[in-house]
matplotlib code that plots the C-alpha trace (Angstrom):
import matplotlib.pyplot as plt

x = [116.8, 113.1, 110.8, 107.5, 104.5, 100.8, 97.6, 95.0, 92.6, 95.1, 96.4, 100.1, 101.6, 104.8, 107.8, 109.8, 113.4, 115.7, 119.3, 121.2, 123.2, 120.2, 118.0, 120.4, 122.8, 123.9, 122.2, 124.4, 122.6, 125.3, 125.2, 121.4, 121.4, 123.9, 121.9, 118.6, 119.9, 121.5, 118.3, 116.2, 118.8, 118.6, 114.9, 115.3, 114.5, 117.0, 115.3, 115.5, 116.8, 117.2, 118.6, 121.8, 122.3, 123.3, 120.3, 117.7, 116.0, 116.8, 119.5, 121.3, 121.4, 123.2, 120.4, 122.1, 125.5, 128.5, 129.0, 127.1, 123.8, 124.6, 123.5, 125.6, 127.1, 125.1, 125.9, 122.7, 119.2, 119.5, 122.1, 121.3, 120.9, 118.0, 114.4, 113.9, 117.6, 119.3, 120.1, 123.6, 124.1, 121.4, 120.4, 121.1, 120.0, 121.7, 122.3, 121.8, 122.4, 125.0, 127.1, 126.0, 127.9, 126.0, 127.5, 126.6, 123.0, 122.6, 124.2, 121.8, 118.8, 120.2, 120.6, 117.1, 115.4, 117.3, 116.3, 112.7, 112.8, 114.4, 111.7, 108.9, 107.8, 108.6, 105.8, 105.3, 101.7, 100.8, 97.0, 96.7, 95.6, 91.7, 90.0, 88.5, 89.8, 87.8, 89.3, 87.2, 88.3, 92.0, 91.4, 89.6, 92.5, 95.1, 93.2, 93.0, 96.7, 97.4, 99.1, 97.0, 100.1, 102.1, 104.2, 103.2, 105.9, 104.9, 107.1, 105.1, 102.5, 99.1, 96.6, 93.7, 96.0, 97.2, 93.7, 92.4, 95.2, 95.4, 92.7, 94.1, 96.1, 98.7, 99.2, 101.4, 102.0, 105.1, 106.9, 110.3, 112.1, 110.6, 111.4, 113.7, 115.1, 112.9, 109.7, 111.0, 111.5, 108.4, 105.9, 105.3, 105.0, 106.4, 104.5, 105.9, 104.8, 107.1, 108.0, 109.2, 111.2, 113.0, 113.7, 115.2, 117.1, 118.7, 119.4, 121.1, 123.2]
y = [85.8, 85.9, 88.2, 89.2, 87.4, 88.1, 86.7, 88.7, 88.5, 90.4, 87.4, 86.8, 83.9, 82.0, 84.1, 83.3, 82.3, 84.3, 84.9, 87.3, 88.5, 89.6, 91.0, 91.7, 94.2, 97.4, 100.7, 102.7, 106.0, 107.4, 104.4, 104.4, 108.1, 107.6, 104.7, 106.4, 109.6, 107.5, 105.6, 108.7, 110.4, 107.5, 108.1, 111.7, 112.1, 114.9, 115.5, 119.3, 120.6, 123.9, 124.8, 126.6, 128.6, 125.6, 123.6, 126.3, 125.9, 128.5, 131.2, 129.9, 133.1, 136.3, 138.9, 141.7, 142.5, 143.1, 146.8, 149.8, 149.4, 151.4, 148.6, 146.3, 143.4, 140.1, 136.7, 134.9, 135.8, 132.9, 134.6, 134.6, 138.4, 138.0, 137.1, 133.5, 132.8, 130.1, 130.3, 131.4, 128.8, 126.2, 123.6, 120.0, 116.6, 115.5, 112.1, 112.4, 108.7, 107.9, 104.8, 102.6, 99.3, 96.1, 95.4, 98.9, 98.5, 95.1, 96.4, 99.3, 97.0, 94.8, 97.9, 99.2, 95.8, 95.2, 98.6, 98.0, 94.7, 96.3, 99.0, 96.5, 97.9, 94.7, 92.1, 88.7, 87.8, 84.9, 85.3, 89.0, 88.7, 88.5, 85.7, 88.3, 91.6, 93.7, 96.9, 97.0, 93.5, 94.4, 97.7, 95.9, 93.4, 96.1, 98.1, 95.0, 94.5, 98.2, 98.7, 101.2, 102.8, 99.9, 98.4, 94.8, 92.7, 89.4, 86.6, 86.1, 88.2, 88.3, 89.9, 90.0, 91.7, 94.2, 95.1, 95.3, 97.7, 100.0, 102.3, 102.6, 105.9, 104.8, 101.2, 99.8, 96.2, 95.0, 91.8, 91.0, 91.7, 95.2, 96.1, 99.2, 101.3, 104.3, 102.2, 100.6, 103.8, 105.6, 103.6, 103.2, 99.4, 96.8, 93.5, 90.4, 86.9, 84.0, 83.4, 87.0, 86.8, 83.6, 85.2, 88.3, 86.2, 84.2, 87.3, 89.2, 86.4]
z = [117.0, 116.6, 114.7, 116.3, 114.6, 114.8, 113.4, 111.4, 114.4, 116.5, 118.6, 118.9, 116.9, 117.5, 116.7, 113.5, 114.0, 111.6, 111.0, 113.2, 110.3, 108.2, 111.0, 113.8, 112.2, 113.8, 112.9, 110.4, 109.9, 107.5, 105.2, 105.1, 104.3, 101.5, 100.0, 100.2, 98.6, 95.9, 95.2, 95.0, 92.8, 90.4, 90.0, 88.7, 85.0, 84.3, 80.9, 80.9, 77.6, 75.9, 72.4, 71.7, 68.5, 66.5, 67.5, 66.7, 63.3, 60.7, 60.6, 57.6, 55.6, 56.6, 57.5, 55.6, 54.0, 56.2, 55.4, 54.2, 56.0, 59.1, 61.3, 63.4, 61.6, 61.9, 60.6, 61.6, 63.0, 65.4, 67.6, 71.4, 71.0, 68.7, 69.4, 68.4, 68.7, 70.7, 74.4, 75.5, 78.2, 77.6, 80.1, 78.9, 80.0, 83.2, 84.8, 88.5, 89.3, 92.0, 92.2, 95.1, 95.5, 95.9, 99.3, 100.5, 99.3, 101.1, 104.2, 104.3, 103.9, 106.8, 108.9, 108.2, 108.8, 112.0, 113.4, 112.4, 114.3, 117.3, 117.4, 117.0, 113.7, 111.7, 112.0, 110.5, 109.5, 107.2, 107.1, 106.4, 102.8, 102.5, 100.6, 98.2, 97.0, 99.5, 100.7, 103.8, 104.9, 104.6, 106.4, 109.3, 109.6, 109.6, 112.2, 114.4, 114.4, 114.8, 111.4, 109.5, 108.1, 106.7, 103.9, 103.2, 101.7, 100.0, 98.9, 95.7, 93.9, 95.7, 93.4, 95.9, 98.5, 95.9, 94.8, 98.3, 99.4, 96.4, 97.6, 101.1, 101.3, 103.8, 102.8, 100.0, 98.8, 97.1, 96.3, 97.9, 94.7, 94.5, 98.1, 98.4, 101.3, 100.6, 101.0, 104.1, 105.9, 104.6, 106.7, 110.4, 110.1, 107.8, 107.5, 105.9, 105.4, 106.1, 102.5, 102.2, 105.3, 104.1, 100.7, 102.3, 104.8, 101.9, 99.9, 102.8, 104.1]

ax = plt.figure().add_subplot(projection="3d")
ax.plot(x, y, z, "-o")
ax.set_aspect("equal")
plt.show()
């Protein structure tokens, strides 16, 4: 199969021949949902924490003797009933990560990329990066090819492209190794250069 290719001036370029296995997979919505939820869950910090009565500082001495004072017996002033005491059922750190098998993750990426290609939202462009790190130059090129809301995937690090795109609110740049399912579905267009396509094709075979 072929992926649609364009030039930075808006003219069409020769399509790029790619593997049917990597870019022609069936759309599996349930798998994509599971992988996306698992990926987002893995990014949750889960660092909430409260102290129980054993973790609160102090409370070592018995506040008063057991009998004879007329008051209720108390063994520590760090009881959950006391001001400054520990919490009865404290929140603890929590790991929200979900297990996602490698085969499932790659299958989900294949499904997403294939659906993007079928919808015409996956473009190949090799001359998109400006010669200098100028935001207005990149914005003009994206407007020309009709991709002002786009994820740009590069085979290798392109500093000029990253600097030119970082001030555009609806544009993101990443290398192939940093591509993830959440980024792929968050933008209207996904633009790749030939090097990125070949790396992804080799990875997803």
